[in-house]
FIBA-64460 format. One record per atom (N, C-alpha, C, O): residue number from 1; atom name; x, y, z. Coordinates in steps of 0.05 Angstrom, whole numbers. Layout:
REM residues N
{atom NUM; CA; {X; Y; Z}},
...
REM end
This chain:
REM residues 87
{atom 1; N; {967; -1033; -418}},
{atom 1; CA; {994; -1034; -406}},
{atom 1; C; {1002; -1005; -400}},
{atom 1; O; {993; -985; -411}},
{atom 2; N; {1021; -1005; -380}},
{atom 2; CA; {1031; -979; -372}},
{atom 2; C; {1051; -967; -393}},
{atom 2; O; {1067; -982; -405}},
{atom 3; N; {1050; -942; -397}},
{atom 3; CA; {1070; -930; -415}},
{atom 3; C; {1098; -931; -401}},
{atom 3; O; {1100; -931; -377}},
{atom 4; N; {1118; -933; -418}},
{atom 4; CA; {1145; -936; -408}},
{atom 4; C; {1153; -913; -390}},
{atom 4; O; {1166; -917; -370}},
{atom 5; N; {1145; -889; -397}},
{atom 5; CA; {1153; -866; -380}},
{atom 5; C; {1139; -868; -353}},
{atom 5; O; {1152; -863; -333}},
{atom 6; N; {1114; -875; -353}},
{atom 6; CA; {1099; -876; -328}},
{atom 6; C; {1110; -898; -310}},
{atom 6; O; {1111; -895; -286}},
{atom 7; N; {1117; -921; -323}},
{atom 7; CA; {1128; -943; -308}},
{atom 7; C; {1155; -936; -296}},
{atom 7; O; {1160; -942; -273}},
{atom 8; N; {1171; -922; -311}},
{atom 8; CA; {1197; -914; -301}},
{atom 8; C; {1194; -894; -278}},
{atom 8; O; {1210; -894; -259}},
{atom 9; N; {1175; -877; -280}},
{atom 9; CA; {1170; -857; -259}},
{atom 9; C; {1161; -870; -233}},
{atom 9; O; {1170; -863; -211}},
{atom 10; N; {1144; -891; -235}},
{atom 10; CA; {1135; -906; -211}},
{atom 10; C; {1158; -921; -199}},
{atom 10; O; {1161; -922; -175}},
{atom 11; N; {1174; -934; -216}},
{atom 11; CA; {1197; -949; -206}},
{atom 11; C; {1216; -931; -191}},
{atom 11; O; {1225; -937; -169}},
{atom 12; N; {1222; -908; -202}},
{atom 12; CA; {1240; -888; -190}},
{atom 12; C; {1229; -878; -163}},
{atom 12; O; {1244; -874; -144}},
{atom 13; N; {1204; -875; -162}},
{atom 13; CA; {1191; -864; -137}},
{atom 13; C; {1191; -885; -114}},
{atom 13; O; {1194; -877; -91}},
{atom 14; N; {1188; -910; -120}},
{atom 14; CA; {1185; -930; -99}},
{atom 14; C; {1210; -948; -96}},
{atom 14; O; {1210; -965; -78}},
{atom 15; N; {1230; -945; -113}},
{atom 15; CA; {1253; -963; -111}},
{atom 15; C; {1270; -958; -86}},
{atom 15; O; {1272; -935; -77}},
{atom 16; N; {1281; -979; -75}},
{atom 16; CA; {1299; -977; -52}},
{atom 16; C; {1327; -968; -60}},
{atom 16; O; {1340; -954; -45}},
{atom 17; N; {1336; -977; -83}},
{atom 17; CA; {1362; -969; -93}},
{atom 17; C; {1360; -962; -123}},
{atom 17; O; {1338; -962; -134}},
{atom 18; N; {1382; -957; -135}},
{atom 18; CA; {1383; -949; -164}},
{atom 18; C; {1374; -971; -181}},
{atom 18; O; {1358; -966; -200}},
{atom 19; N; {1382; -995; -178}},
{atom 19; CA; {1376; -1018; -195}},
{atom 19; C; {1352; -1034; -186}},
{atom 19; O; {1347; -1055; -196}},
{atom 20; N; {1336; -1025; -167}},
{atom 20; CA; {1314; -1039; -156}},
{atom 20; C; {1289; -1037; -174}},
{atom 20; O; {1278; -1015; -178}},
{atom 21; N; {1281; -1059; -186}},
{atom 21; CA; {1257; -1058; -202}},
{atom 21; C; {1237; -1079; -194}},
{atom 21; O; {1215; -1080; -204}},
{atom 22; N; {1244; -1097; -174}},
{atom 22; CA; {1226; -1118; -167}},
{atom 22; C; {1220; -1121; -139}},
{atom 22; O; {1209; -1142; -131}},
{atom 23; N; {1225; -1101; -122}},
{atom 23; CA; {1219; -1102; -94}},
{atom 23; C; {1189; -1102; -90}},
{atom 23; O; {1174; -1095; -109}},
{atom 24; N; {1180; -1110; -67}},
{atom 24; CA; {1151; -1112; -62}},
{atom 24; C; {1138; -1084; -64}},
{atom 24; O; {1115; -1081; -74}},
{atom 25; N; {1152; -1063; -56}},
{atom 25; CA; {1141; -1036; -57}},
{atom 25; C; {1136; -1028; -86}},
{atom 25; O; {1115; -1017; -92}},
{atom 26; N; {1156; -1034; -104}},
{atom 26; CA; {1153; -1027; -132}},
{atom 26; C; {1131; -1043; -145}},
{atom 26; O; {1115; -1032; -160}},
{atom 27; N; {1130; -1068; -139}},
{atom 27; CA; {1108; -1085; -150}},
{atom 27; C; {1080; -1076; -142}},
{atom 27; O; {1062; -1075; -158}},
{atom 28; N; {1077; -1069; -116}},
{atom 28; CA; {1052; -1060; -106}},
{atom 28; C; {1044; -1034; -121}},
{atom 28; O; {1021; -1031; -128}},
{atom 29; N; {1062; -1015; -124}},
{atom 29; CA; {1056; -991; -138}},
{atom 29; C; {1049; -995; -167}},
{atom 29; O; {1030; -982; -177}},
{atom 30; N; {1063; -1013; -180}},
{atom 30; CA; {1056; -1019; -209}},
{atom 30; C; {1030; -1032; -211}},
{atom 30; O; {1014; -1026; -230}},
{atom 31; N; {1023; -1051; -193}},
{atom 31; CA; {998; -1065; -194}},
{atom 31; C; {975; -1044; -188}},
{atom 31; O; {953; -1046; -200}},
{atom 32; N; {980; -1026; -170}},
{atom 32; CA; {959; -1006; -163}},
{atom 32; C; {953; -989; -188}},
{atom 32; O; {930; -983; -194}},
{atom 33; N; {973; -981; -202}},
{atom 33; CA; {969; -965; -226}},
{atom 33; C; {953; -982; -248}},
{atom 33; O; {935; -971; -260}},
{atom 34; N; {961; -1007; -251}},
{atom 34; CA; {947; -1023; -271}},
{atom 34; C; {918; -1028; -262}},
{atom 34; O; {900; -1029; -279}},
{atom 35; N; {913; -1031; -237}},
{atom 35; CA; {885; -1036; -227}},
{atom 35; C; {869; -1011; -232}},
{atom 35; O; {846; -1013; -239}},
{atom 36; N; {880; -987; -228}},
{atom 36; CA; {865; -963; -234}},
{atom 36; C; {859; -961; -264}},
{atom 36; O; {838; -951; -271}},
{atom 37; N; {877; -969; -281}},
{atom 37; CA; {872; -968; -310}},
{atom 37; C; {850; -987; -317}},
{atom 37; O; {832; -980; -333}},
{atom 38; N; {851; -1010; -307}},
{atom 38; CA; {829; -1030; -314}},
{atom 38; C; {803; -1022; -302}},
{atom 38; O; {782; -1027; -315}},
{atom 39; N; {803; -1010; -278}},
{atom 39; CA; {777; -1001; -267}},
{atom 39; C; {765; -979; -284}},
{atom 39; O; {740; -978; -288}},
{atom 40; N; {781; -961; -294}},
{atom 40; CA; {771; -941; -312}},
{atom 40; C; {760; -952; -338}},
{atom 40; O; {740; -943; -349}},
{atom 41; N; {774; -973; -348}},
{atom 41; CA; {765; -986; -372}},
{atom 41; C; {737; -999; -367}},
{atom 41; O; {719; -997; -384}},
{atom 42; N; {734; -1011; -344}},
{atom 42; CA; {709; -1025; -339}},
{atom 42; C; {686; -1006; -334}},
{atom 42; O; {663; -1014; -337}},
{atom 43; N; {692; -981; -328}},
{atom 43; CA; {670; -961; -326}},
{atom 43; C; {658; -955; -353}},
{atom 43; O; {634; -949; -355}},
{atom 44; N; {675; -957; -373}},
{atom 44; CA; {665; -953; -401}},
{atom 44; C; {653; -978; -413}},
{atom 44; O; {635; -977; -429}},
{atom 45; N; {665; -1001; -406}},
{atom 45; CA; {657; -1027; -418}},
{atom 45; C; {650; -1047; -395}},
{atom 45; O; {666; -1065; -388}},
{atom 46; N; {627; -1044; -382}},
{atom 46; CA; {621; -1060; -359}},
{atom 46; C; {617; -1090; -365}},
{atom 46; O; {618; -1106; -346}},
{atom 47; N; {612; -1098; -390}},
{atom 47; CA; {609; -1126; -396}},
{atom 47; C; {634; -1140; -404}},
{atom 47; O; {632; -1163; -412}},
{atom 48; N; {656; -1128; -402}},
{atom 48; CA; {682; -1140; -409}},
{atom 48; C; {691; -1159; -387}},
{atom 48; O; {705; -1151; -369}},
{atom 49; N; {682; -1184; -389}},
{atom 49; CA; {686; -1203; -368}},
{atom 49; C; {715; -1212; -366}},
{atom 49; O; {724; -1218; -344}},
{atom 50; N; {730; -1212; -388}},
{atom 50; CA; {758; -1219; -387}},
{atom 50; C; {775; -1198; -370}},
{atom 50; O; {793; -1205; -355}},
{atom 51; N; {767; -1174; -373}},
{atom 51; CA; {781; -1153; -357}},
{atom 51; C; {773; -1155; -328}},
{atom 51; O; {790; -1151; -311}},
{atom 52; N; {748; -1163; -323}},
{atom 52; CA; {740; -1166; -295}},
{atom 52; C; {756; -1189; -281}},
{atom 52; O; {765; -1186; -259}},
{atom 53; N; {760; -1211; -296}},
{atom 53; CA; {776; -1233; -285}},
{atom 53; C; {804; -1224; -281}},
{atom 53; O; {816; -1230; -260}},
{atom 54; N; {815; -1210; -299}},
{atom 54; CA; {843; -1199; -296}},
{atom 54; C; {845; -1180; -273}},
{atom 54; O; {865; -1181; -259}},
{atom 55; N; {825; -1164; -269}},
{atom 55; CA; {824; -1145; -246}},
{atom 55; C; {824; -1160; -220}},
{atom 55; O; {838; -1153; -201}},
{atom 56; N; {808; -1181; -218}},
{atom 56; CA; {807; -1197; -194}},
{atom 56; C; {834; -1210; -187}},
{atom 56; O; {843; -1210; -164}},
{atom 57; N; {847; -1220; -208}},
{atom 57; CA; {875; -1231; -204}},
{atom 57; C; {894; -1211; -195}},
{atom 57; O; {910; -1216; -177}},
{atom 58; N; {894; -1187; -207}},
{atom 58; CA; {913; -1166; -199}},
{atom 58; C; {908; -1157; -170}},
{atom 58; O; {927; -1152; -155}},
{atom 59; N; {883; -1155; -162}},
{atom 59; CA; {876; -1146; -135}},
{atom 59; C; {886; -1168; -116}},
{atom 59; O; {897; -1161; -94}},
{atom 60; N; {882; -1192; -122}},
{atom 60; CA; {892; -1214; -105}},
{atom 60; C; {922; -1214; -102}},
{atom 60; O; {933; -1218; -80}},
{atom 61; N; {936; -1210; -124}},
{atom 61; CA; {965; -1209; -124}},
{atom 61; C; {975; -1186; -107}},
{atom 61; O; {993; -1189; -91}},
{atom 62; N; {962; -1162; -109}},
{atom 62; CA; {969; -1139; -94}},
{atom 62; C; {964; -1144; -64}},
{atom 62; O; {980; -1136; -47}},
{atom 63; N; {942; -1158; -59}},
{atom 63; CA; {935; -1163; -31}},
{atom 63; C; {956; -1181; -17}},
{atom 63; O; {965; -1177; 5}},
{atom 64; N; {964; -1202; -32}},
{atom 64; CA; {984; -1219; -21}},
{atom 64; C; {1011; -1205; -17}},
{atom 64; O; {1025; -1209; 3}},
{atom 65; N; {1018; -1188; -36}},
{atom 65; CA; {1044; -1173; -33}},
{atom 65; C; {1042; -1154; -9}},
{atom 65; O; {1061; -1151; 6}},
{atom 66; N; {1019; -1139; -5}},
{atom 66; CA; {1017; -1121; 17}},
{atom 66; C; {1017; -1137; 44}},
{atom 66; O; {1028; -1127; 65}},
{atom 67; N; {1005; -1160; 44}},
{atom 67; CA; {1005; -1176; 68}},
{atom 67; C; {1035; -1184; 75}},
{atom 67; O; {1043; -1183; 98}},
{atom 68; N; {1050; -1193; 54}},
{atom 68; CA; {1078; -1201; 58}},
{atom 68; C; {1094; -1177; 69}},
{atom 68; O; {1108; -1179; 88}},
{atom 69; N; {1090; -1154; 56}},
{atom 69; CA; {1105; -1130; 64}},
{atom 69; C; {1098; -1121; 92}},
{atom 69; O; {1116; -1113; 107}},
{atom 70; N; {1073; -1123; 99}},
{atom 70; CA; {1065; -1116; 126}},
{atom 70; C; {1078; -1133; 147}},
{atom 70; O; {1086; -1124; 169}},
{atom 71; N; {1079; -1159; 141}},
{atom 71; CA; {1091; -1178; 161}},
{atom 71; C; {1121; -1175; 162}},
{atom 71; O; {1132; -1179; 184}},
{atom 72; N; {1135; -1169; 140}},
{atom 72; CA; {1164; -1171; 140}},
{atom 72; C; {1178; -1144; 140}},
{atom 72; O; {1201; -1142; 149}},
{atom 73; N; {1166; -1122; 131}},
{atom 73; CA; {1179; -1097; 130}},
{atom 73; C; {1157; -1076; 136}},
{atom 73; O; {1144; -1065; 118}},
{atom 74; N; {1153; -1071; 162}},
{atom 74; CA; {1131; -1053; 170}},
{atom 74; C; {1135; -1024; 160}},
{atom 74; O; {1117; -1010; 151}},
{atom 75; N; {1161; -1015; 160}},
{atom 75; CA; {1166; -988; 151}},
{atom 75; C; {1162; -985; 122}},
{atom 75; O; {1151; -965; 112}},
{atom 76; N; {1170; -1005; 106}},
{atom 76; CA; {1164; -1005; 77}},
{atom 76; C; {1135; -1005; 71}},
{atom 76; O; {1126; -991; 53}},
{atom 77; N; {1120; -1020; 86}},
{atom 77; CA; {1092; -1022; 83}},
{atom 77; C; {1079; -994; 88}},
{atom 77; O; {1062; -985; 72}},
{atom 78; N; {1086; -981; 110}},
{atom 78; CA; {1075; -955; 117}},
{atom 78; C; {1083; -934; 96}},
{atom 78; O; {1066; -917; 89}},
{atom 79; N; {1107; -936; 85}},
{atom 79; CA; {1116; -917; 65}},
{atom 79; C; {1099; -920; 40}},
{atom 79; O; {1090; -900; 29}},
{atom 80; N; {1095; -945; 30}},
{atom 80; CA; {1080; -950; 6}},
{atom 80; C; {1051; -941; 10}},
{atom 80; O; {1040; -928; -7}},
{atom 81; N; {1040; -949; 31}},
{atom 81; CA; {1011; -943; 35}},
{atom 81; C; {1007; -912; 37}},
{atom 81; O; {987; -902; 27}},
{atom 82; N; {1025; -898; 50}},
{atom 82; CA; {1023; -869; 52}},
{atom 82; C; {1026; -855; 24}},
{atom 82; O; {1011; -837; 17}},
{atom 83; N; {1046; -865; 9}},
{atom 83; CA; {1050; -852; -18}},
{atom 83; C; {1027; -859; -37}},
{atom 83; O; {1020; -842; -54}},
{atom 84; N; {1015; -882; -35}},
{atom 84; CA; {994; -889; -52}},
{atom 84; C; {967; -875; -44}},
{atom 84; O; {950; -869; -61}},
{atom 85; N; {964; -869; -20}},
{atom 85; CA; {941; -854; -10}},
{atom 85; C; {941; -825; -20}},
{atom 85; O; {921; -814; -28}},
{atom 86; N; {965; -813; -21}},
{atom 86; CA; {967; -786; -31}},
{atom 86; C; {961; -784; -59}},
{atom 86; O; {953; -762; -68}},
{atom 87; N; {966; -804; -74}},
{atom 87; CA; {962; -804; -104}},
{atom 87; C; {933; -801; -110}},
{atom 87; O; {926; -801; -133}},
REM end
């Protein structure tokens, strides 16, 4: 799981407004961070099949959210993809 400080930092970076914690941009950023954590875990423990299944689910959820964002908010999609590429 993400540390509270790291999660708050990501939410502040991608939020549209002060109380925004569930927009597509924030969800995509949080999922990306979690995917990176699980990927690093799987480098150390390649036989952990439960983590592999969870990783596939998270990647699918992120893919659906990015597709939704791309179709409905092009500027938001470009902002998120640019900020995540810099990271």
